MITI-975780 format. One line per field, with one value per residue: residue number from 1; residue in three letters; x, y, z of N, C-alpha, C in turn. Coordinates in nm, 3 decimals, decimal comma, padded with zeros to 5 digits, always signed. Each point is the difference from the previous one (the first is absolute). Example, Ala and Ser with C-alpha at 12.3 -4.5 7.8 and 13.67 -1.06 7.14 Angstrom:
// MITI-975780
num	c(1 2) .
residuo	c(ALA SER) .
n.x	c(+01,319 -00,035) .
n.y	c(-00,569 +00,105) .
n.z	c(+00,780 -00,072) .
ca.x	c(-00,089 +00,082) .
ca.y	c(+00,119 +00,119) .
ca.z	c(+00,000 +00,006) .
c.x	c(+00,090 -00,077) .
c.y	c(+00,120 +00,109) .
c.z	c(+00,000 +00,073) .
END
This chain:
// MITI-975780
num	c(1 2 3 4 5 6 7 8 9 10 11 12 13 14 15 16 17 18 19 20 21 22 23 24 25 26 27 28 29 30 31 32 33 34 35 36 37 38 39 40 41 42 43 44 45 46 47 48 49 50 51 52 53 54 55 56 57 58 59 60 61 62 63 64 65 66 67 68 69 70 71 72 73 74 75 76 77 78 79 80 81 82 83 84 85 86 87 88 89 90 91 92 93 94 95 96 97 98 99 100 101 102 103 104 105 106 107 108 109 110 111 112) .
residuo	c(UNK UNK UNK UNK UNK UNK UNK UNK UNK UNK UNK UNK UNK UNK UNK UNK UNK UNK UNK UNK UNK UNK UNK UNK UNK UNK UNK UNK UNK UNK UNK UNK UNK UNK UNK UNK UNK UNK UNK UNK UNK UNK UNK UNK UNK UNK UNK UNK UNK UNK UNK UNK UNK UNK UNK UNK UNK UNK UNK UNK UNK UNK UNK UNK UNK UNK UNK UNK UNK UNK UNK UNK UNK UNK UNK UNK UNK UNK UNK UNK UNK UNK UNK UNK UNK UNK UNK UNK UNK UNK UNK UNK UNK UNK UNK UNK UNK UNK UNK UNK UNK UNK UNK UNK UNK UNK UNK UNK UNK UNK UNK UNK) .
n.x	c(-10,491 +00,092 -00,089 +00,062 +00,000 -00,109 -00,004 +00,072 -00,071 -00,128 +00,032 +00,030 -00,119 -00,058 +00,057 -00,006 -00,123 +00,019 -00,011 +00,147 +00,034 -00,018 +00,109 -00,080 +00,041 +00,085 -00,063 +00,079 -00,013 +00,110 +00,076 +00,032 +00,090 +00,011 +00,110 -00,008 +00,119 +00,062 +00,077 -00,104 -00,012 -00,123 +00,009 -00,099 -00,039 -00,109 -00,031 -00,126 +00,000 -00,009 -00,114 -00,014 -00,097 +00,107 +00,034 +00,115 +00,045 +00,125 +00,009 +00,103 +00,031 +00,096 -00,031 -00,112 +00,070 -00,078 -00,056 -00,032 -00,093 +00,006 -00,132 +00,034 +00,058 -00,113 +00,101 +00,003 -00,042 -00,102 +00,077 -00,065 +00,076 +00,081 +00,014 -00,136 -00,018 +00,082 -00,088 -00,087 +00,045 +00,048 -00,091 -00,074 +00,082 -00,012 -00,136 -00,012 +00,061 -00,103 -00,088 +00,018 +00,034 -00,014 -00,107 +00,054 +00,003 +00,105 -00,018 +00,071 -00,084 +00,076 -00,061 +00,120) .
n.y	c(+00,877 +00,093 +00,064 +00,087 -00,035 -00,034 +00,112 +00,075 -00,065 -00,009 +00,104 +00,031 -00,071 +00,064 +00,132 -00,042 -00,036 +00,108 -00,108 -00,034 +00,097 -00,118 -00,005 -00,011 -00,082 -00,039 -00,089 -00,040 +00,078 +00,089 -00,028 +00,076 -00,089 +00,121 -00,097 +00,083 -00,069 +00,103 -00,068 -00,065 +00,012 -00,043 -00,016 -00,020 -00,100 +00,031 -00,098 +00,076 -00,067 +00,106 +00,048 +00,087 +00,033 -00,073 -00,076 -00,010 -00,098 +00,026 -00,084 -00,031 +00,056 +00,033 +00,029 +00,047 +00,080 -00,022 +00,152 +00,020 +00,105 +00,108 +00,037 +00,012 -00,133 +00,019 +00,033 -00,121 -00,141 +00,012 -00,001 +00,079 +00,142 -00,070 +00,094 +00,004 -00,153 +00,031 +00,096 -00,051 -00,130 +00,086 +00,078 -00,095 -00,054 +00,099 -00,003 -00,123 +00,011 +00,119 -00,079 -00,062 +00,104 +00,016 -00,049 +00,078 -00,093 +00,031 -00,008 +00,092 +00,007 -00,083 -00,101 -00,058) .
n.z	c(+02,670 -00,046 -00,082 -00,005 +00,134 -00,006 -00,115 +00,076 +00,091 -00,065 -00,034 +00,108 +00,059 -00,118 +00,047 +00,130 -00,060 -00,075 -00,060 -00,003 -00,114 -00,064 -00,072 -00,113 +00,037 -00,076 -00,015 -00,001 +00,097 -00,014 +00,106 +00,082 +00,074 +00,105 +00,006 +00,108 -00,014 +00,036 -00,055 +00,007 -00,125 +00,004 -00,134 +00,014 -00,092 -00,001 -00,018 +00,005 +00,132 +00,103 -00,007 +00,106 +00,076 +00,112 -00,103 -00,048 -00,101 +00,043 -00,106 +00,073 -00,059 +00,097 +00,109 -00,091 +00,068 +00,094 -00,013 +00,138 -00,057 +00,081 -00,027 +00,133 -00,065 -00,056 -00,053 +00,089 -00,045 -00,059 -00,119 -00,065 -00,030 -00,090 -00,073 +00,083 -00,029 -00,123 +00,003 +00,043 -00,053 -00,110 +00,039 +00,029 -00,133 -00,081 +00,063 -00,020 -00,161 -00,005 +00,030 -00,075 -00,051 +00,136 -00,037 -00,102 -00,031 +00,022 -00,145 +00,054 +00,096 +00,103 -00,032 -00,044) .
ca.x	c(+00,087 -00,074 -00,003 +00,132 +00,097 -00,028 +00,036 +00,142 +00,052 -00,027 +00,116 +00,131 -00,010 -00,004 +00,146 +00,066 -00,059 +00,043 +00,127 +00,094 -00,029 +00,112 -00,045 -00,027 +00,117 -00,076 +00,103 +00,125 +00,042 +00,124 +00,041 +00,138 -00,005 +00,144 +00,032 +00,114 +00,059 +00,139 +00,077 -00,060 -00,107 -00,048 -00,113 -00,084 -00,081 -00,087 -00,157 -00,080 -00,054 -00,144 -00,053 -00,077 -00,046 +00,067 +00,117 +00,036 +00,089 +00,065 +00,109 +00,125 -00,010 +00,121 +00,024 -00,161 -00,039 -00,117 -00,008 -00,127 +00,006 -00,103 +00,000 +00,084 +00,139 +00,014 +00,077 +00,113 +00,098 -00,050 -00,044 -00,071 +00,104 +00,136 +00,062 -00,031 +00,059 +00,141 +00,057 -00,012 +00,082 +00,102 +00,025 +00,068 +00,127 +00,068 -00,016 +00,066 +00,131 +00,036 -00,025 +00,115 +00,118 +00,123 +00,020 +00,062 +00,125 +00,115 +00,027 +00,135 +00,006 -00,019 -00,133 +00,031) .
ca.y	c(+00,023 +00,051 -00,073 +00,044 -00,092 -00,143 -00,019 -00,014 -00,097 -00,080 +00,022 -00,086 -00,163 -00,042 +00,006 -00,116 -00,153 -00,023 -00,071 +00,045 -00,036 -00,070 -00,034 -00,139 -00,119 -00,130 -00,169 -00,014 +00,157 +00,006 +00,104 +00,003 +00,013 -00,009 -00,078 +00,067 -00,057 +00,049 +00,100 -00,065 +00,110 -00,072 +00,046 -00,147 +00,034 -00,076 -00,022 -00,013 -00,151 -00,021 +00,103 -00,074 +00,143 +00,062 -00,045 -00,076 -00,091 -00,002 -00,067 +00,054 -00,070 -00,064 -00,118 -00,072 +00,021 +00,103 +00,090 +00,046 +00,125 +00,074 +00,113 +00,121 -00,003 +00,059 +00,132 -00,018 -00,099 -00,050 +00,104 -00,039 +00,022 -00,024 +00,123 +00,059 -00,093 -00,017 +00,131 -00,019 -00,075 +00,073 +00,092 -00,126 -00,053 +00,137 +00,027 -00,109 +00,047 +00,128 -00,023 -00,130 +00,041 -00,025 -00,156 -00,067 -00,089 -00,005 -00,132 -00,043 -00,047 -00,136 -00,034 -00,122) .
ca.z	c(-00,101 -00,145 -00,145 -00,041 +00,071 -00,018 -00,100 -00,026 +00,041 -00,104 -00,139 +00,065 +00,006 -00,113 -00,073 +00,058 -00,033 -00,112 -00,024 -00,094 -00,105 -00,032 -00,143 -00,012 -00,061 -00,098 +00,007 -00,082 -00,014 +00,028 +00,141 +00,041 +00,122 +00,038 +00,112 +00,067 +00,143 -00,007 -00,121 -00,104 -00,076 -00,091 -00,067 -00,020 -00,115 +00,072 -00,061 +00,075 -00,016 +00,079 +00,038 +00,088 +00,052 +00,073 -00,043 -00,149 +00,027 -00,114 -00,013 -00,073 -00,166 -00,026 +00,116 +00,063 +00,124 -00,009 +00,112 +00,021 +00,048 +00,042 -00,110 +00,036 -00,042 -00,138 +00,031 +00,100 -00,028 -00,091 -00,111 -00,155 -00,062 +00,032 +00,029 +00,106 +00,075 -00,003 +00,035 +00,183 -00,004 -00,011 +00,099 +00,108 +00,019 +00,017 +00,153 +00,074 +00,001 +00,087 +00,156 +00,032 -00,096 +00,064 +00,035 -00,108 +00,059 -00,058 -00,070 +00,018 +00,145 -00,019 +00,064 +00,094) .
c.x	c(-00,085 -00,008 +00,144 +00,101 -00,051 +00,013 +00,172 +00,044 -00,049 +00,101 +00,114 +00,007 -00,021 +00,152 +00,088 -00,019 +00,042 +00,131 +00,079 -00,035 +00,133 -00,020 -00,034 +00,051 -00,088 +00,094 +00,092 +00,061 +00,144 +00,011 +00,144 +00,011 +00,150 -00,002 +00,134 +00,024 +00,137 +00,098 -00,058 -00,116 -00,032 -00,145 -00,085 -00,091 -00,122 -00,143 -00,090 -00,088 -00,165 -00,027 -00,123 -00,061 +00,111 +00,148 +00,029 +00,121 +00,091 +00,127 +00,132 +00,023 +00,136 -00,023 -00,118 -00,019 -00,127 +00,023 -00,143 +00,013 -00,144 -00,007 +00,063 +00,133 +00,012 +00,072 +00,098 +00,115 -00,070 -00,062 -00,045 +00,109 +00,135 +00,086 -00,008 +00,085 +00,151 +00,045 +00,012 +00,113 +00,146 +00,005 -00,003 +00,114 +00,090 +00,024 +00,103 +00,147 +00,079 +00,034 +00,144 +00,118 +00,127 +00,020 +00,073 +00,137 +00,133 +00,040 +00,151 +00,020 -00,011 -00,144 +00,052 +00,116) .
c.y	c(+00,068 -00,077 -00,011 -00,083 -00,131 -00,052 -00,008 -00,117 -00,124 -00,026 -00,065 -00,109 -00,062 -00,011 -00,111 -00,114 -00,012 -00,090 +00,055 -00,049 -00,110 -00,040 -00,141 -00,118 -00,114 -00,104 +00,009 +00,160 -00,032 +00,128 -00,029 +00,011 +00,013 -00,021 +00,083 -00,065 +00,021 -00,100 -00,077 +00,110 -00,111 +00,035 -00,113 +00,069 -00,106 -00,010 -00,026 -00,138 +00,010 +00,158 -00,006 +00,148 +00,049 -00,048 -00,033 -00,060 +00,011 -00,100 +00,038 -00,057 -00,101 -00,130 -00,054 +00,025 +00,074 +00,060 +00,058 +00,133 +00,058 +00,123 +00,135 -00,011 +00,073 +00,147 +00,024 -00,082 -00,065 +00,102 -00,037 +00,020 -00,074 +00,132 +00,028 -00,099 +00,038 +00,112 -00,022 -00,070 +00,063 +00,100 -00,074 -00,019 +00,116 +00,048 -00,088 +00,018 +00,095 -00,026 -00,093 +00,035 -00,017 -00,154 -00,103 -00,121 +00,007 -00,113 -00,056 -00,078 -00,160 -00,041 -00,110 +00,032) .
c.z	c(-00,110 -00,113 -00,066 +00,032 -00,042 -00,137 -00,033 +00,092 -00,087 -00,113 +00,048 -00,012 -00,118 -00,088 +00,052 -00,008 -00,167 -00,030 -00,086 -00,137 -00,066 -00,137 -00,007 -00,023 -00,040 +00,014 -00,134 -00,054 +00,044 +00,092 +00,016 +00,141 +00,044 +00,143 +00,057 +00,121 -00,008 +00,056 -00,135 -00,068 -00,131 -00,067 -00,072 -00,116 +00,051 -00,105 +00,075 -00,004 +00,052 +00,014 +00,105 +00,071 +00,067 -00,011 -00,124 +00,021 -00,167 -00,020 -00,100 -00,153 -00,017 +00,099 +00,050 +00,141 +00,032 +00,122 +00,015 +00,049 +00,019 -00,108 +00,067 -00,008 -00,149 -00,004 +00,083 -00,025 -00,128 -00,095 -00,137 -00,067 +00,059 +00,045 +00,130 +00,120 +00,000 +00,073 +00,163 +00,011 +00,002 +00,123 +00,134 +00,022 +00,011 +00,129 +00,103 -00,010 +00,051 +00,144 +00,032 -00,060 +00,077 +00,074 -00,110 +00,071 -00,096 -00,062 +00,014 +00,126 -00,033 +00,085 +00,131 +00,069) .
END
C-alpha cells in the first residue's frame, strides 16, 4: 500500500470516529419535546433535570412527568427553540389532515 493510500485510509478512519457535535445542555434549561402519535399531536415544555454523557432527562413543567432522551433526539423530537418544535407539530398535523380528509364522518348520521 502506498503512503498516499495509507494517509487517505487514516483520514477516513479519523473522520468516522469523530463524535457528532451536540449543543451543551445544562440543568434547568428549557427544551421542547414533540410527541406525534396521530391523531394526537403534543408539544411539551421540558425542564432539564439530569444531564449525562449519553442521555438527558427532561421533566414536563405541567405534569412533572419525566422523559428520558438520547442526544440523537435533539433536532428530531426535542428542540431548543419552541418555534422549531411547533413547526414540526403543525406540519405533521397538516399532513395527517390531508391524508385523512376523506375519513370525515358525517355529523348528521346517527351512531345508534
